[in-house]
SETI-536911 format. One line per field, with one value per atom (N, C-alpha, C): atom name; residue number from 1; x, y, z negated. Coordinates in Angstrom, 2 decimals. Layout:
# SETI-536911
atom	c(CA	...)
seq	c(NUM	...)
c1	c(X	...)
c2	c(Y	...)
c3	c(Z	...)
***
This chain:
# SETI-536911
atom	c(N	CA	C	N	CA	C	N	CA	C	N	CA	C	N	CA	C	N	CA	C	N	CA	C	N	CA	C	N	CA	C	N	CA	C	N	CA	C	N	CA	C	N	CA	C	N	CA	C	N	CA	C	N	CA	C	N	CA	C	N	CA	C	N	CA	C	N	CA	C	N	CA	C	N	CA	C	N	CA	C	N	CA	C	N	CA	C	N	CA	C	N	CA	C	N	CA	C	N	CA	C	N	CA	C	N	CA	C	N	CA	C	N	CA	C	N	CA	C	N	CA	C	N	CA	C	N	CA	C	N	CA	C	N	CA	C	N	CA	C	N	CA	C	N	CA	C	N	CA	C	N	CA	C	N	CA	C	N	CA	C	N	CA	C	N	CA	C	N	CA	C	N	CA	C	N	CA	C	N	CA	C	N	CA	C	N	CA	C	N	CA	C	N	CA	C	N	CA	C	N	CA	C	N	CA	C	N	CA	C	N	CA	C	N	CA	C	N	CA	C	N	CA	C	N	CA	C	N	CA	C	N	CA	C	N	CA	C	N	CA	C	N	CA	C	N	CA	C	N	CA	C	N	CA	C	N	CA	C	N	CA	C	N	CA	C	N	CA	C	N	CA	C	N	CA	C	N	CA	C	N	CA	C	N	CA	C	N	CA	C	N	CA	C	N	CA	C	N	CA	C	N	CA	C	N	CA	C	N	CA	C	N	CA	C	N	CA	C	N	CA	C	N	CA	C	N	CA	C	N	CA	C	N	CA	C	N	CA	C	N	CA	C	N	CA	C	N	CA	C	N	CA	C	N	CA	C	N	CA	C	N	CA	C	N	CA	C	N	CA	C	N	CA	C	N	CA	C	N	CA	C	N	CA	C	N	CA	C	N	CA	C	N	CA	C	N	CA	C	N	CA	C	N	CA	C	N	CA	C	N	CA	C	N	CA	C	N	CA	C	N	CA	C	N	CA	C	N	CA	C	N	CA	C	N	CA	C	N	CA	C	N	CA	C	N	CA	C	N	CA	C	N	CA	C	N	CA	C	N	CA	C	N	CA	C	N	CA	C	N	CA	C	N	CA	C	N	CA	C	N	CA	C	N	CA	C	N	CA	C	N	CA	C	N	CA	C	N	CA	C	N	CA	C	N	CA	C	N	CA	C	N	CA	C	N	CA	C	N	CA	C	N	CA	C	N	CA	C	N	CA	C	N	CA	C	N	CA	C	N	CA	C	N	CA	C	N	CA	C	N	CA	C	N	CA	C	N	CA	C	N	CA	C	N	CA	C	N	CA	C	N	CA	C	N	CA	C	N	CA	C	N	CA	C	N	CA	C	N	CA	C	N	CA	C	N	CA	C	N	CA	C	N	CA	C	N	CA	C	N	CA	C)
seq	c(1	1	1	2	2	2	3	3	3	4	4	4	5	5	5	6	6	6	7	7	7	8	8	8	9	9	9	10	10	10	11	11	11	12	12	12	13	13	13	14	14	14	15	15	15	16	16	16	17	17	17	18	18	18	19	19	19	20	20	20	21	21	21	22	22	22	23	23	23	24	24	24	25	25	25	26	26	26	27	27	27	28	28	28	29	29	29	30	30	30	31	31	31	32	32	32	33	33	33	34	34	34	35	35	35	36	36	36	37	37	37	38	38	38	39	39	39	40	40	40	41	41	41	42	42	42	43	43	43	44	44	44	45	45	45	46	46	46	47	47	47	48	48	48	49	49	49	50	50	50	51	51	51	52	52	52	53	53	53	54	54	54	55	55	55	56	56	56	57	57	57	58	58	58	59	59	59	60	60	60	61	61	61	62	62	62	63	63	63	64	64	64	65	65	65	66	66	66	67	67	67	68	68	68	69	69	69	70	70	70	71	71	71	72	72	72	73	73	73	74	74	74	75	75	75	76	76	76	77	77	77	78	78	78	79	79	79	80	80	80	81	81	81	82	82	82	83	83	83	84	84	84	85	85	85	86	86	86	87	87	87	88	88	88	89	89	89	90	90	90	91	91	91	92	92	92	93	93	93	94	94	94	95	95	95	96	96	96	97	97	97	98	98	98	99	99	99	100	100	100	101	101	101	102	102	102	103	103	103	104	104	104	105	105	105	106	106	106	107	107	107	108	108	108	109	109	109	110	110	110	111	111	111	112	112	112	113	113	113	114	114	114	115	115	115	116	116	116	117	117	117	118	118	118	119	119	119	120	120	120	121	121	121	122	122	122	123	123	123	124	124	124	125	125	125	126	126	126	127	127	127	128	128	128	129	129	129	130	130	130	131	131	131	132	132	132	133	133	133	134	134	134	135	135	135	136	136	136	137	137	137	138	138	138	139	139	139	140	140	140	141	141	141	142	142	142	143	143	143	144	144	144	145	145	145	146	146	146	147	147	147	148	148	148	149	149	149	150	150	150	151	151	151	152	152	152	153	153	153	154	154	154	155	155	155	156	156	156	157	157	157	158	158	158	159	159	159	160	160	160	161	161	161	162	162	162	163	163	163	164	164	164	165	165	165	166	166	166	167	167	167	168	168	168	169	169	169	170	170	170	171	171	171	172	172	172	173	173	173	174	174	174	175	175	175)
c1	c(-160.21	-160.03	-161.33	-162.03	-163.28	-164.34	-164.30	-165.25	-165.01	-163.74	-163.39	-163.84	-163.67	-164.09	-165.61	-166.33	-167.79	-168.31	-167.69	-168.09	-167.74	-166.60	-166.17	-167.11	-167.57	-168.46	-169.89	-170.29	-171.65	-171.76	-170.67	-170.69	-171.48	-171.35	-172.14	-173.64	-174.10	-175.52	-176.01	-175.21	-175.63	-175.32	-174.47	-174.10	-175.19	-176.07	-177.13	-178.29	-178.64	-179.78	-181.05	-182.16	-183.44	-183.61	-183.98	-184.14	-185.62	-186.12	-187.50	-187.56	-188.54	-188.73	-189.95	-189.74	-190.82	-190.94	-191.68	-191.78	-190.46	-189.79	-188.49	-187.34	-187.64	-186.62	-186.46	-185.27	-184.98	-184.50	-184.85	-184.38	-184.16	-183.27	-183.08	-183.56	-184.28	-184.83	-186.25	-186.45	-187.74	-188.83	-188.51	-189.50	-190.03	-189.12	-189.51	-190.33	-189.88	-190.56	-191.98	-192.15	-193.48	-194.39	-193.85	-194.68	-195.07	-194.26	-194.56	-195.15	-195.46	-196.05	-195.17	-193.88	-192.93	-192.98	-192.52	-192.52	-191.10	-190.99	-189.71	-189.20	-187.93	-187.32	-186.72	-187.13	-186.63	-185.99	-185.15	-184.62	-183.25	-182.50	-181.14	-180.68	-179.44	-178.86	-179.22	-179.35	-179.68	-178.52	-178.07	-177.03	-177.63	-177.58	-178.12	-176.96	-176.80	-175.73	-176.38	-175.91	-176.45	-176.02	-176.95	-176.64	-176.10	-175.62	-175.13	-176.31	-176.14	-177.24	-177.29	-178.48	-178.60	-178.02	-177.86	-177.31	-175.84	-175.12	-173.70	-173.49	-174.38	-174.25	-174.49	-175.38	-175.69	-174.67	-173.72	-172.73	-171.52	-171.50	-170.39	-170.43	-169.29	-169.30	-169.78	-170.55	-171.07	-170.05	-169.46	-168.39	-168.90	-170.16	-170.65	-171.58	-171.82	-172.69	-174.15	-174.52	-175.91	-175.93	-176.98	-177.02	-177.01	-177.56	-177.60	-176.25	-175.32	-174.02	-173.04	-173.43	-172.50	-172.19	-173.11	-172.91	-172.20	-172.11	-171.51	-170.09	-169.19	-167.78	-167.61	-166.71	-166.51	-165.92	-166.40	-165.91	-164.61	-163.68	-162.42	-162.41	-161.73	-161.69	-160.31	-159.68	-158.38	-158.58	-157.57	-157.69	-158.00	-157.46	-157.74	-159.22	-159.80	-161.20	-162.08	-161.73	-162.50	-162.42	-161.26	-161.09	-161.95	-161.96	-162.80	-164.28	-164.69	-166.08	-166.45	-165.55	-165.80	-165.91	-165.01	-165.07	-166.38	-166.78	-168.03	-169.22	-169.20	-170.30	-170.35	-169.18	-169.15	-169.66	-169.27	-169.74	-171.25	-171.76	-173.21	-173.96	-173.41	-174.07	-174.08	-172.99	-172.95	-173.96	-174.03	-175.01	-176.44	-176.65	-177.98	-178.37	-177.43	-177.74	-178.09	-177.33	-177.62	-178.98	-179.28	-180.56	-181.72	-181.52	-182.58	-182.80	-181.71	-181.85	-182.60	-182.27	-182.99	-184.46	-184.74	-186.13	-186.88	-186.24	-186.88	-187.15	-186.20	-186.40	-187.52	-187.56	-188.61	-189.98	-190.06	-191.33	-191.78	-190.84	-191.23	-191.62	-190.96	-191.33	-192.68	-192.95	-194.20	-195.38	-195.16	-196.17	-197.48	-197.39	-198.56	-199.45	-198.83	-199.57	-200.17	-199.88	-200.42	-199.31	-198.29	-197.24	-197.76	-197.05	-197.42	-197.26	-198.15	-198.04	-196.95	-196.18	-195.06	-195.32	-195.09	-195.11	-196.34	-196.14	-197.20	-198.19	-197.86	-198.73	-200.11	-200.25	-201.58	-202.50	-201.89	-202.68	-202.68	-201.69	-201.56	-201.61	-202.81	-203.00	-202.30	-202.21	-201.56	-200.08	-199.44	-198.03	-197.87	-198.81	-198.79	-198.95	-199.90	-200.11	-198.88	-198.21	-196.99	-195.90	-195.77	-194.74	-195.07	-196.36	-196.76	-196.43	-196.67	-196.35	-194.84	-194.04	-192.58	-192.12	-192.73	-192.37	-192.74	-193.89	-194.31	-193.35	-192.92	-191.95	-190.62	-190.22	-188.97	-189.06	-190.22	-190.42	-190.31	-190.92	-190.86	-189.44	-188.68	-187.28	-186.46	-186.68	-185.92	-186.25	-187.53	-187.91	-187.27	-187.23	-186.60	-185.12	-184.46	-183.03	-182.76	-183.57	-183.38	-183.59	-184.66	-184.91	-183.83	-183.31	-182.22	-180.95	-180.63	-179.42	-179.58	-180.78	-181.01	-180.87	-181.36	-181.20	-179.72	-178.95	-177.52	-176.81	-177.16	-176.55	-176.92	-178.17	-178.59	-177.85	-177.61	-176.88	-175.45	-174.85	-173.48	-173.43	-174.59	-174.60	-174.67	-174.70	-174.81	-176.26	-176.54	-177.90	-178.07	-179.10	-179.32	-179.48	-179.05	-179.06	-180.47	-180.60	-181.90	-182.49	-181.66	-182.14	-182.53	-182.97	-183.32	-184.54	-184.41	-185.53	-186.43	-186.06	-186.84	-187.97	-189.00	-190.11	-189.90	-190.51	-190.48	-191.39	-191.17	-191.98	-193.48	-193.93	-195.35	-195.95	-195.12	-195.63	-196.06	-195.37	-195.70	-197.09	-197.44	-198.75	-199.87	-199.57	-200.58	-201.06	-200.22	-200.60	-201.50)
c2	c(-223.17	-221.98	-221.17	-221.05	-220.32	-221.03	-222.35	-223.11	-222.86	-222.80	-222.56	-221.16	-220.18	-218.81	-218.74	-219.42	-219.40	-220.03	-221.12	-221.78	-220.88	-220.22	-219.34	-218.16	-217.56	-216.41	-216.82	-218.01	-218.44	-219.10	-219.36	-220.04	-219.28	-217.94	-217.26	-217.41	-217.57	-217.73	-219.05	-220.09	-221.40	-221.62	-220.78	-221.01	-220.52	-219.63	-219.11	-220.09	-220.57	-221.47	-220.65	-221.31	-220.62	-220.16	-218.90	-218.31	-217.98	-218.29	-218.04	-217.06	-216.16	-215.19	-215.57	-215.70	-216.05	-214.91	-213.87	-212.70	-211.96	-211.88	-211.23	-212.22	-213.47	-214.51	-215.01	-215.49	-216.07	-217.50	-218.36	-219.74	-220.25	-221.25	-221.90	-223.36	-223.70	-225.03	-225.03	-225.73	-225.74	-226.37	-227.38	-228.05	-227.08	-226.37	-225.41	-224.29	-223.83	-222.74	-223.15	-224.37	-224.83	-224.97	-225.46	-225.65	-224.31	-223.28	-221.98	-220.99	-221.45	-220.62	-219.41	-219.66	-218.59	-218.27	-217.09	-216.66	-216.72	-217.11	-217.19	-215.79	-215.53	-214.23	-214.30	-213.38	-213.36	-212.00	-211.97	-210.69	-210.35	-211.26	-210.95	-211.84	-211.69	-212.47	-211.85	-212.67	-212.22	-212.57	-211.59	-211.82	-211.58	-212.56	-212.45	-212.59	-211.61	-211.63	-211.88	-212.89	-213.22	-212.16	-211.71	-210.75	-211.47	-210.69	-211.28	-211.63	-212.63	-213.05	-212.12	-211.83	-210.96	-211.58	-212.90	-213.55	-213.22	-212.96	-212.65	-211.35	-210.40	-209.13	-209.30	-210.21	-210.38	-211.24	-211.84	-212.69	-211.91	-210.58	-209.77	-209.74	-209.71	-209.66	-208.30	-208.31	-207.08	-206.57	-205.41	-204.90	-203.90	-203.49	-202.49	-203.12	-202.38	-202.88	-202.84	-201.83	-201.74	-201.31	-201.65	-201.32	-199.82	-199.01	-197.57	-196.89	-197.47	-196.83	-197.23	-198.15	-198.62	-197.53	-196.60	-195.56	-194.34	-194.19	-193.00	-193.31	-192.47	-192.66	-192.32	-193.00	-192.71	-191.31	-190.61	-189.26	-189.35	-188.55	-188.48	-187.19	-187.19	-186.00	-185.36	-185.39	-184.74	-183.23	-182.48	-181.02	-180.52	-181.19	-180.77	-180.95	-182.07	-182.32	-181.31	-181.02	-180.03	-178.67	-178.35	-177.08	-177.05	-178.15	-178.22	-178.12	-178.80	-178.72	-177.30	-176.63	-175.25	-174.34	-174.54	-173.74	-174.00	-175.26	-175.61	-174.96	-174.98	-174.37	-172.86	-172.21	-170.77	-170.44	-171.25	-171.03	-171.20	-172.26	-172.49	-171.36	-170.84	-169.74	-168.48	-168.23	-167.07	-167.25	-168.45	-168.72	-168.59	-169.01	-168.90	-167.43	-166.59	-165.16	-164.56	-164.92	-164.41	-164.91	-166.18	-166.74	-166.08	-165.77	-165.09	-163.68	-163.01	-161.68	-161.77	-162.78	-162.96	-163.25	-164.04	-164.35	-163.09	-162.25	-161.01	-160.11	-160.03	-159.21	-159.80	-161.10	-161.74	-161.50	-161.57	-161.30	-159.87	-158.91	-157.51	-157.24	-157.88	-157.69	-158.34	-159.46	-160.19	-159.47	-158.85	-158.05	-158.82	-160.03	-160.88	-161.03	-161.12	-161.35	-160.10	-158.92	-157.67	-156.65	-156.98	-155.99	-154.84	-153.72	-152.55	-152.87	-152.32	-152.51	-151.60	-152.12	-151.38	-151.14	-149.92	-149.58	-150.05	-150.90	-151.36	-152.30	-152.74	-153.72	-153.15	-151.81	-151.25	-151.46	-151.57	-151.82	-153.30	-154.05	-155.46	-156.30	-156.71	-157.43	-158.78	-159.45	-160.76	-160.64	-159.58	-159.37	-159.20	-158.51	-158.34	-159.70	-160.50	-161.82	-162.71	-162.62	-163.40	-162.99	-161.66	-161.18	-161.62	-161.59	-162.04	-163.53	-164.32	-165.76	-165.97	-165.18	-165.29	-164.89	-163.85	-163.42	-164.49	-165.11	-166.19	-167.36	-167.72	-168.80	-168.45	-167.18	-166.74	-166.86	-166.54	-166.69	-168.16	-169.03	-170.47	-171.01	-170.58	-171.02	-170.52	-169.27	-168.71	-169.44	-169.76	-170.52	-171.90	-172.54	-173.86	-173.78	-172.73	-172.55	-172.38	-171.55	-171.31	-172.59	-173.33	-174.56	-175.60	-175.68	-176.62	-176.27	-174.99	-174.57	-174.82	-174.60	-174.88	-176.37	-177.21	-178.67	-179.05	-178.47	-178.79	-178.35	-177.17	-176.72	-177.63	-178.07	-178.98	-180.31	-180.75	-182.00	-181.89	-180.72	-180.51	-180.27	-180.11	-179.88	-178.41	-177.56	-176.13	-175.74	-174.80	-174.33	-173.08	-173.01	-171.80	-170.59	-169.44	-168.24	-167.93	-167.56	-167.31	-166.00	-165.07	-163.78	-163.82	-164.94	-165.11	-164.26	-163.47	-162.62	-163.31	-164.50	-165.22	-165.99	-166.23	-167.02	-168.47	-169.36	-170.76	-170.91	-171.93	-172.11	-172.14	-172.69	-172.77	-171.44	-170.54	-169.27	-168.35	-168.41	-167.55	-167.86	-169.13	-169.54	-169.17	-169.03	-168.73	-167.28	-166.39	-164.97	-164.67)
c3	c(28.63	27.83	27.77	28.93	28.97	28.12	28.11	27.30	25.81	25.40	24.01	23.59	24.47	24.15	24.04	24.92	24.88	23.60	23.16	21.92	20.73	20.77	19.68	19.51	20.59	20.49	20.14	20.47	20.17	18.81	18.14	16.84	15.78	15.62	14.59	14.78	16.01	16.25	15.67	15.78	15.30	13.82	13.23	11.83	10.88	11.34	10.49	10.45	9.26	9.11	9.07	9.14	9.03	7.59	7.44	6.11	5.92	4.74	4.40	3.24	3.30	2.23	1.42	0.12	-0.81	-1.81	-1.47	-2.35	-2.33	-3.48	-3.58	-3.53	-3.29	-3.23	-1.81	-1.51	-0.20	-0.40	0.56	0.50	1.92	2.04	3.33	3.28	2.23	2.06	2.62	3.74	4.42	3.56	2.76	1.93	0.86	0.21	-0.81	-0.17	0.99	1.68	2.06	2.49	2.89	1.68	0.56	-0.63	-1.26	-1.07	-1.67	-0.66	0.53	1.59	1.90	2.09	2.40	3.88	4.24	5.63	6.18	7.43	8.12	8.41	8.07	8.34	9.73	10.59	11.96	12.25	13.28	13.73	13.21	12.73	12.31	11.19	10.85	9.77	8.43	7.42	6.09	5.18	4.42	3.43	2.06	1.21	-0.13	-1.10	-1.97	-2.97	-4.32	-5.00	-6.31	-7.31	-8.12	-9.18	-10.40	-11.35	-12.59	-13.47	-14.27	-15.14	-16.35	-16.85	-18.00	-19.27	-19.30	-20.48	-20.65	-19.56	-19.67	-20.43	-20.30	-20.99	-22.49	-22.87	-24.29	-25.01	-24.31	-24.95	-25.44	-25.19	-25.69	-27.21	-27.85	-29.31	-29.79	-30.83	-31.42	-32.43	-32.14	-32.99	-34.01	-33.91	-34.85	-35.88	-36.94	-37.99	-37.58	-36.80	-36.35	-34.89	-34.16	-32.74	-32.47	-33.34	-33.12	-33.20	-33.95	-34.11	-33.03	-32.15	-31.13	-30.11	-29.91	-28.89	-29.44	-30.73	-31.33	-31.74	-31.29	-31.66	-33.14	-33.82	-35.23	-35.41	-36.42	-36.70	-37.48	-37.09	-37.82	-38.61	-39.71	-40.56	-40.53	-39.39	-39.27	-39.22	-39.57	-39.51	-38.10	-37.09	-35.71	-35.39	-35.84	-35.57	-36.30	-37.56	-38.31	-37.62	-37.08	-36.38	-35.11	-34.37	-33.16	-33.52	-34.61	-35.04	-35.44	-36.11	-36.52	-35.30	-34.33	-33.10	-32.36	-32.28	-31.59	-32.29	-33.63	-34.39	-34.14	-34.11	-33.86	-32.46	-31.49	-30.12	-30.05	-30.68	-30.67	-31.37	-32.50	-33.19	-32.33	-31.60	-30.70	-29.57	-29.02	-27.96	-28.49	-29.73	-30.33	-30.47	-30.92	-31.04	-29.67	-28.63	-27.29	-26.80	-27.06	-26.63	-27.37	-28.65	-29.41	-28.87	-28.47	-27.86	-26.54	-25.71	-24.45	-24.70	-25.74	-26.08	-26.51	-27.31	-27.74	-26.53	-25.60	-24.40	-23.54	-23.42	-22.63	-23.25	-24.58	-25.26	-25.04	-25.13	-24.94	-23.50	-22.53	-21.12	-20.82	-21.43	-21.19	-21.83	-22.98	-23.69	-23.85	-24.35	-24.59	-23.37	-22.20	-20.97	-20.35	-20.90	-20.38	-20.13	-19.33	-19.09	-18.23	-18.30	-17.50	-16.02	-15.20	-13.76	-13.23	-12.27	-11.70	-10.22	-9.76	-8.35	-7.61	-6.63	-5.74	-6.42	-7.62	-8.30	-8.62	-8.68	-8.94	-7.73	-6.53	-5.33	-4.94	-5.38	-5.02	-6.31	-6.67	-7.94	-7.95	-6.79	-6.75	-7.09	-6.66	-6.99	-8.50	-9.12	-10.57	-11.26	-10.78	-11.38	-11.22	-10.07	-9.85	-10.83	-11.05	-11.99	-13.41	-13.79	-15.13	-15.30	-14.27	-14.34	-14.48	-13.76	-13.89	-15.29	-15.85	-17.21	-18.23	-18.03	-18.94	-18.87	-17.66	-17.49	-18.14	-18.04	-18.67	-20.19	-20.76	-22.21	-22.59	-21.81	-22.10	-22.03	-21.01	-20.90	-22.08	-22.47	-23.59	-24.89	-25.09	-26.29	-26.30	-25.14	-25.03	-25.33	-24.82	-25.08	-26.57	-27.23	-28.66	-29.45	-29.14	-29.90	-29.65	-28.43	-28.14	-28.88	-28.93	-29.66	-31.16	-31.69	-33.11	-33.40	-32.47	-32.64	-32.65	-31.73	-31.67	-32.94	-33.46	-34.71	-35.87	-35.91	-36.97	-36.85	-35.62	-35.40	-35.89	-35.72	-36.19	-37.69	-38.31	-39.75	-40.08	-39.08	-39.32	-39.45	-40.31	-40.50	-39.66	-38.81	-38.03	-38.94	-38.46	-39.28	-39.75	-41.04	-41.63	-41.12	-40.68	-40.20	-38.74	-38.28	-36.88	-36.55	-35.47	-35.07	-34.07	-33.64	-32.63	-33.29	-32.51	-32.99	-32.56	-33.31	-32.91	-31.70	-30.85	-29.65	-29.90	-31.00	-31.27	-31.70	-32.27	-32.76	-31.63	-30.50	-29.38	-28.84	-28.84	-28.30	-29.26	-30.55	-31.56	-31.47	-30.95	-30.88	-29.74)
***
């Protein structure tokens, strides 16, 4: 019985063959390993799981007319969908107005890189420079928000309001 237990516990040690690493590949064939100058892997068992072949992914049937339309769900023209699109457009327009207001506030606070000094900033110039850098970053974020919302509205087919008081991102740098 003790002999059977000893053989049972030592079996995993003998079941592992010598494994060789050849770059990113592993093999247990000594002839191949020798011909490719592979190194013996030591210090534990190696488990290699074969990945799926890339050809299996390309064998799926193509259900769309063009590759670009495969990712976009077909638009339905039901009244519910039109209502959702209208609601989304209204929300985006409201967000655009808020973003344009934030942009205008950021521009006025930044004052073309020369905002008024506040409190201790007259004695601590580095604090003033830090605040100017934060204001500049806030202007950049606000410009990005406005341009992103305009892109989303254009994607939905809505035209951004013509009475927009915000500047385009490139206009701020021109001044």
